[in-house]
Phi, psi and omega in degrees: 000129184290144184240130175261126177248120187217144180285154176304317180302315174302308177298322176303316178297319179293311181298320174297320176296321180297313183292320178292331179276341178301129025268008180260160181283139170271172175201159176189188188236139176257114183260143179176210192206148173282151182289326177135182182304125177090353181235119186267016179285155175232116175277128171264112184269333176201152180248128177240116176290143179233157163294140173273113183259013178301130187281359186248228183277096184288354177280348187227355188216154175222160170205126176287136177307131181294327181289326175291321180291324178290324176291322178294316184299319180289321177299312184295321176293318183290338178258003178076026179247191174207162173285111183258350177177187180224158171234152169203168179254155172244121185274359184258008176089354181270123178271004182263151179296147181270175174299317175308308182306319181293323182291330190253352184287162173240136175306139174085351175265137178285145176229104178271124182244129172257115181266128174223161173226125179055039177085356180258123176289124184261322179198168178221133179220155180238143185219157183218123177291137181289172190293336177281344178081015188263334192206150176268145176242135180282141179252153171283158169236130178240133181243095183284156171303144180310316186290333183280333194287327182282118176264000000 
């Protein structure tokens, strides 16, 4: 099972973004790196929040700002990282990907979902669309101590 490795402070930033955005979904970008050969872990080095610019029902849909995505891609490239995933919230308390999430997802990329109800975080789960693009696979999430995280 692939594991997303993210610090508690980064998860805290995402959860705060989700709570402040409620009743609309929040969204953002996960910058990081793969652990390397023989290890399926993905390290999240930085979280970049975005405005939700979806033109429709933002309480059920999200879209990362194109300007934020472009900036994140440039920063990742200059720092030797890559965009390894995205995060967003579900305001209905469900931590599973929605049909909309499946329609817009890219295979192999992590999608961290923070599920909340009335501004209170209930759970957080990470998913990756399979190579065929037909189903999501749940990823593990690991929160190492901050001092152990930096290599």
